C-alpha positions in Angstrom: 89.1 159.2 114.2 92.0 157.2 112.6 92.4 153.5 112.2 95.4 152.2 114.1 96.4 148.9 112.5 95.8 146.5 109.8 92.6 144.5 109.4 94.1 141.4 110.6 94.8 143.0 114.0 92.4 145.8 114.1 91.6 147.5 117.3 87.8 147.9 117.5 87.4 151.5 118.5 84.0 152.9 120.0 81.4 153.0 117.3 80.9 156.8 117.8 79.5 157.4 114.4 76.9 154.5 114.7 75.9 156.1 118.1 75.4 159.3 116.4 73.1 157.7 113.8 75.4 157.7 110.9 74.3 155.0 108.5 76.9 153.0 106.4 75.7 154.4 103.3 73.6 153.2 100.3 74.2 149.8 98.8 73.9 150.2 95.0 71.5 148.3 92.8 72.9 144.9 92.4 74.1 145.0 95.9 76.3 141.9 97.1 77.1 139.8 94.0 79.2 136.9 92.8 79.6 135.8 89.2 76.6 133.8 87.8 78.1 130.3 86.9 77.9 128.6 83.7 79.7 125.3 84.1 77.2 122.4 84.7 78.0 119.9 87.2 75.1 117.6 86.7 71.8 117.4 84.8 68.8 117.3 87.2 65.9 116.9 84.3 65.7 117.0 80.6 62.8 116.3 78.3 62.6 116.8 74.5 59.1 115.4 74.5 60.3 112.6 72.1 58.1 110.1 74.0 55.0 111.9 72.3 53.8 112.7 75.9 54.6 114.5 79.1 54.9 111.4 81.2 58.1 112.8 82.7 56.4 115.7 84.5 54.9 115.5 87.9 52.0 117.7 87.2 50.3 118.6 83.8 47.3 121.0 83.3 46.2 121.5 79.7 49.7 121.0 78.3 50.0 118.6 75.5 52.7 117.0 73.2 52.3 117.9 69.5 54.2 117.0 66.3 53.0 119.8 64.0 55.4 122.5 65.1 58.8 121.5 67.0 62.3 122.7 67.4 64.2 119.6 67.0 63.2 116.0 66.9 59.5 114.9 66.4 57.6 116.1 69.3 57.2 119.6 71.4 55.0 120.6 74.1 52.2 123.2 73.7 50.5 125.1 76.3 47.2 126.9 75.3 44.6 128.5 77.2 41.4 130.7 76.8 41.5 131.5 80.6 42.3 128.2 82.5 45.8 127.4 83.9 47.9 125.5 81.2 51.3 124.3 82.8 53.5 121.4 83.4 55.5 121.1 86.5 58.4 118.8 87.4 59.5 118.0 91.1 63.3 117.5 90.8 64.9 114.4 92.2 67.6 116.5 93.9 67.1 120.1 95.4 69.8 122.6 94.3 70.6 126.2 95.3 72.4 126.9 91.8 70.0 126.0 89.0 70.0 126.8 85.2 66.7 126.2 83.5 66.9 126.3 79.6 64.2 125.5 77.0 63.4 126.4 73.4 59.9 128.4 73.2 58.0 129.9 70.8 55.1 132.4 71.8 52.5 131.7 69.2 49.7 134.0 70.5 48.8 136.0 73.5 45.9 138.0 74.6 46.0 141.5 76.2 47.9 140.0 79.3 51.0 138.8 80.5 52.1 135.1 79.3 54.1 133.2 81.9 56.7 131.0 80.3 58.8 129.3 82.9 59.3 129.5 86.5 61.6 127.7 89.5 59.8 127.0 92.7 60.6 126.0 96.3 58.9 123.2 97.8 56.1 125.2 99.0 54.8 128.8 98.3 55.1 131.2 95.2 57.5 130.7 92.5 61.0 132.2 93.5 61.7 133.3 89.8 59.0 133.6 87.0 59.9 134.6 83.5 57.3 136.0 81.4 56.4 137.9 78.2 54.1 141.0 79.1 51.3 142.4 77.3 53.7 144.3 74.9 55.8 141.1 74.4 58.7 142.4 76.4 60.6 139.9 78.6 60.1 140.4 82.3 61.0 138.7 85.5 59.1 138.5 88.7 61.2 137.7 91.8 58.7 136.2 94.5 56.1 138.9 95.2 58.2 141.8 94.2 57.4 144.3 91.5 58.5 142.7 88.1 61.6 143.8 86.1 60.9 144.6 82.6 63.5 144.7 79.9 63.5 146.4 76.7 63.9 142.9 74.9 61.1 141.6 72.8 60.2 138.1 72.6 59.2 137.9 68.8 55.9 135.9 68.1 56.1 132.7 66.0 59.9 132.4 66.3 61.7 129.7 68.3 64.0 131.4 70.8 66.3 129.7 73.6 65.4 131.1 76.8 67.5 130.4 80.0 66.7 131.3 83.6 69.4 130.8 86.2 69.4 131.5 89.9 71.8 131.4 92.8 69.8 131.0 95.9 71.4 132.8 98.8 68.8 134.7 101.1 69.0 138.4 100.5 72.1 138.3 98.2 70.5 135.7 95.7 71.2 136.2 92.0 69.2 135.8 89.0 70.1 136.2 85.3 68.3 135.6 82.1 69.7 135.0 78.7 67.5 135.1 75.2 69.3 133.2 72.4 72.7 133.1 74.2 72.6 136.9 75.1 72.4 138.0 78.7 69.7 140.6 79.4 71.2 143.1 81.8 67.9 144.6 82.9 67.0 141.0 84.4 70.2 140.4 86.0 69.6 141.4 89.6 70.5 140.6 93.2 67.3 140.2 95.5 66.1 137.9 98.2 65.0 134.5 96.9 64.7 133.2 100.3 66.9 130.4 101.7 64.8 127.3 100.5 66.5 125.6 97.5 64.9 125.0 94.0 62.8 121.8 94.1 60.4 122.2 91.1 60.3 123.7 87.7 57.5 124.8 85.5 56.6 125.8 81.9 53.6 127.4 80.8 51.2 129.6 83.0 49.5 128.3 86.2 47.4 131.7 86.6 43.8 131.9 85.5 42.2 134.3 83.1 45.1 134.4 80.6 44.9 133.8 76.9 47.8 132.4 75.2 49.4 129.5 73.1 53.2 128.8 73.9 55.2 126.0 72.6 58.3 124.5 74.4 60.9 122.0 73.4 64.3 120.7 74.7 63.8 121.5 78.4 67.0 121.1 80.3 67.6 121.7 84.0 71.2 121.8 85.3 72.9 122.3 88.7 75.7 124.7 88.1 79.0 125.4 90.0 79.8 129.0 90.9 82.9 130.5 89.8 84.9 133.2 91.4 83.2 136.7 90.5 85.0 138.8 87.6 84.7 142.5 87.5 85.7 145.0 84.9 86.7 148.6 85.3 87.9 151.7 83.5 87.4 155.6 83.6 87.3 158.3 81.0 84.8 157.0 78.7 82.3 158.5 76.4 82.8 161.4 74.2 80.1 163.9 73.6 77.3 162.8 70.9 78.3 163.1 67.5 82.1 163.5 68.1 84.3 161.9 65.6 85.4 158.3 66.1 89.1 157.9 65.3 92.1 155.6 66.2 92.9 157.4 69.3 89.6 159.0 70.5 85.8 158.4 71.1 86.3 154.5 71.4 83.8 154.0 73.9 81.7 151.5 71.8 84.7 149.3 71.3 85.5 149.3 75.1 82.0 148.5 75.9 82.2 145.5 73.4 84.5 144.1 76.0 81.8 144.2 78.5 78.6 142.7 77.0 77.9 139.0 77.1 80.7 138.5 79.5 78.8 137.4 82.7 80.6 139.8 84.8 79.7 140.2 88.4 80.0 144.0 88.2 81.3 146.9 86.0 83.0 149.7 87.8 83.5 153.1 86.3 86.1 155.2 87.4 84.8 158.7 86.8 84.6 161.1 83.8 81.9 158.6 82.5 80.6 161.2 80.0 82.2 164.2 78.5 82.5 167.2 78.4 79.9 168.1 81.2 78.2 164.9 81.9 74.6 166.2 81.1 71.7 163.7 81.1 71.1 164.2 77.5 74.7 163.4 76.7 74.6 160.5 79.0 71.6 159.2 77.2 73.0 159.7 73.7 76.6 158.6 74.1 77.2 156.8 77.2 74.0 154.8 77.2 74.4 153.2 73.5 77.8 152.0 74.6 78.6 151.4 78.3 75.0 151.7 79.0 74.3 148.2 77.5 75.9 146.9 81.0 74.1 149.6 83.1 72.3 147.0 85.0 75.6 145.5 86.4 77.4 148.9 86.7 78.6 150.5 89.9 79.7 154.0 89.1 82.1 156.4 90.6 82.0 160.3 89.8 84.6 162.4 88.1 85.3 166.0 87.6 83.7 166.3 84.2 80.2 165.3 85.6 80.3 168.2 88.1 80.8 170.6 85.3 76.7 169.9 85.3 75.7 171.5 88.6 75.9 169.0 91.5 76.6 166.3 88.8 72.9 166.3 88.2 73.2 164.3 85.0 75.1 161.7 86.4 73.0 161.2 89.3 69.8 161.4 87.2 71.5 158.6 84.8 72.4 156.1 87.4 69.9 156.8 90.0 70.3 155.2 93.4 72.9 153.2 92.1 75.2 156.0 92.4 74.5 156.4 96.0 73.2 159.6 97.8 73.4 162.5 95.3 75.0 164.9 97.9 77.7 162.3 98.6 78.5 159.9 95.7 80.1 157.3 98.0 78.8 153.8 98.9 80.1 150.4 99.5 78.8 146.7 98.7 80.3 143.3 98.5 81.1 141.2 95.6 81.7 137.5 96.7 84.2 137.7 99.5 85.5 141.0 98.6 84.3 144.6 100.0 84.1 147.2 97.4 84.2 151.1 98.2 83.3 153.7 95.6 84.5 157.1 96.9 84.0 160.6 95.6 87.5 162.4 95.1 85.9 165.7 94.0 86.9 167.2 97.2 86.6 170.7 96.5 83.2 170.5 95.1 81.9 168.5 98.1 83.3 170.9 100.5 81.9 174.0 98.6 78.6 172.5 98.1 77.6 170.0 100.7 80.1 170.8 103.5 81.8 167.4 103.0 85.2 166.4 101.3 88.1 164.0 101.7 90.1 165.4 104.5 90.3 164.0 108.0 87.2 164.7 109.9 85.0 165.1 107.0 81.7 163.2 106.9 83.1 161.1 103.9 86.3 160.4 105.8 84.5 159.4 108.8 82.0 157.4 106.9 85.1 155.6 105.3 86.7 154.7 108.5 83.3 153.3 109.9 82.8 151.4 106.8 86.2 149.7 107.0 85.5 148.9 110.7 82.1 147.4 110.0 83.5 145.2 107.2 86.7 144.0 108.7 85.4 140.4 108.3 85.9 140.6 104.6 89.2 138.9 103.6 89.7 141.5 100.8 89.0 145.0 100.1 89.1 147.2 96.9 88.4 150.8 96.7 87.9 152.8 93.7 87.6 156.7 92.5 88.4 159.0 89.9 91.6 161.1 90.9 94.5 158.7 91.4 96.6 159.2 94.5 99.6 158.1 92.5 100.2 158.6 88.8 103.1 158.8 86.3 100.5 160.1 83.7 99.4 163.6 82.6 97.5 164.7 85.8 100.1 163.1 88.2 99.5 162.5 91.8 96.4 163.7 93.8 97.2 164.8 97.4 93.7 165.5 98.1 92.9 162.0 98.4 95.8 161.0 100.6 93.3 160.7 103.7 91.5 157.9 101.7 94.8 156.0 101.1 95.9 156.5 104.9 92.5 154.9 106.1 92.5 152.2 103.5 96.1 151.2 104.5 95.4 151.1 108.1 92.2 149.2 107.4 94.0 146.5 105.3 92.8 147.3 101.8 94.4 145.4 99.0 93.5 147.2 95.8 92.7 150.8 94.7 91.4 151.7 91.0 91.4 155.2 89.6 91.0 157.1 86.2 91.7 160.8 85.4 95.1 160.3 83.7 94.2 158.9 80.2 96.7 156.0 80.4 97.0 152.4 82.0 99.5 152.0 84.8 99.9 149.3 87.4 102.0 149.9 90.5 103.7 147.7 93.0 101.9 147.7 96.4 102.6 151.0 98.3 102.3 152.6 101.7 100.4 156.2 102.0 103.7 157.8 101.0 104.1 155.8 97.9 107.0 153.7 98.9 107.1 150.2 98.0 105.5 148.0 100.8 105.3 144.1 99.9 103.7 143.1 103.3 100.8 145.8 103.8 101.0 147.9 100.6 98.0 148.7 98.3 98.3 148.0 94.7 96.9 150.8 92.6 95.7 150.6 88.9 95.1 153.7 86.8 92.7 152.7 84.2 91.7 156.0 82.3 91.4 153.7 79.1 87.5 153.8 78.8 87.5 155.7 75.2 87.8 159.2 75.4 91.5 159.8 74.4 94.9 159.2 75.3 97.2 161.7 77.0 101.0 161.1 76.7 103.6 162.4 78.9 107.4 162.2 78.8 107.7 162.3 82.7 109.9 159.5 84.1 107.5 157.0 85.8 107.6 156.6 89.7 109.9 154.2 90.9 107.1 152.0 91.9 105.4 152.1 88.6 105.5 148.5 87.2 103.7 148.9 83.9 102.7 152.1 81.8 100.9 152.3 78.6 99.8 155.3 76.7 98.2 154.1 73.5 95.8 151.5 74.2 92.1 151.6 75.0 90.5 148.7 77.0 89.2 147.7 80.5 90.8 146.1 83.6 89.6 142.5 84.6 89.9 141.4 88.0 88.9 137.8 89.2 88.1 138.0 92.7 89.3 134.8 94.6 88.5 134.3 98.3 91.9 135.6 99.4 93.6 136.6 96.3 93.1 138.3 92.7 94.0 137.9 89.2 94.2 140.9 87.0 94.2 141.2 83.1 94.1 144.1 80.9 91.7 143.5 78.2 92.5 145.7 75.0 90.1 146.8 72.4 89.8 144.6 69.4 93.0 145.0 67.2 95.4 146.2 69.9 98.0 143.8 71.2 99.1 145.5 74.5 98.2 143.3 77.6 99.0 143.0 81.3 98.2 140.2 83.6 99.2 138.7 87.0 98.1 137.8 90.5 98.2 139.4 93.9 97.3 138.2 97.4 95.1 139.8 100.0 96.7 140.8 103.5 
């Protein structure tokens, strides 16, 4: 099965694969995402409790204003209970679907139970998002009635902290993010269903019975925020084996991961060879996890050849879990804003030998890709990523095995392809499947093998369509995904001077 035309005039072929029961493939954890916004458009509610009471709140149960322990000013609120609910709830004058709820909070004491801290509520029903400290003082988030997400971040007792809970309500693609003292907590950044009803109420304290706690609050602020176009970041060839020497030219995974944390990125894409040399689970745990693992909660990985030096890439799939897709396939797709993103598995020979799959026309992966493109032709923009580059002026050169990917993506109107494998950065002009420049329907490829492992320099003349080629800078590629265009920016590790930026439009 081969697509015959671009997305804008795509012929809808018979859905043979769907009739045969083939699924479109797993959606990674995080699902469909847009960037969490930070720009406030209006203030919905503020209370510093400086009136000496809680007159601004709609409902108050066993919460008082006190002046003995405050963060700023003269007064702060205290919710305290030996078993009865103790909370204050405010009905907002204006309902909103993009809300940022911030407060200063101090956990004074807590029994052997969870202590609810703050919640966002619809007009009726259970809270859409509730932030709490569990019995071990770890920050946790409960979305509706789902099983709570528990982070490894502790809320220290008897210390004032700044907590921020932000939601974007959009049905099954709703987003939630939490910050503690200005630092995003990746484990609590998630996409899940918050329903479709807007936020109409905010709450501090705990409305549940049989809890023992004392929590103080100050400087409550509720903002309606604007959503920015999502930003993603990508690189491959990342983490050295544990204990390897960090030099100016090797093992820079911590430096490149510093470019990712606290950035409010919509997703982080890895472009294969995430962990050297054999991608064992132990090495992932001891090298990748302390560096790039800091943004694991927003990472959508692709698998490289070094991962398959452990049988069936078991370490990679054990580390990333279902986020990496079916472990016998390693390919999947998902949406970010208006864009459709496709992670493919370019380890073609391994897939063929082990699972009867591969990359060629007629394989399971190739058929899945064609069907996925058909199913998502409503998306204005498409980006695909995998490890081995179709075109490269770097040390590993072109990969003919993945030409069927390019053929189908070109026919399906795709816009951008990202790869690693060659340990350098290279940007190409938009190209057709043969590598010729094509400004009308061509796909722009970026090779970003700059995640930290090492550089590989070649003296081979670059391809005619190569626009930028760099062999000595580690970093990540940032892409801002506008509704029908994109901006790129190569962000170099601290101290490096090379950069590359520009813009492109979707077909």
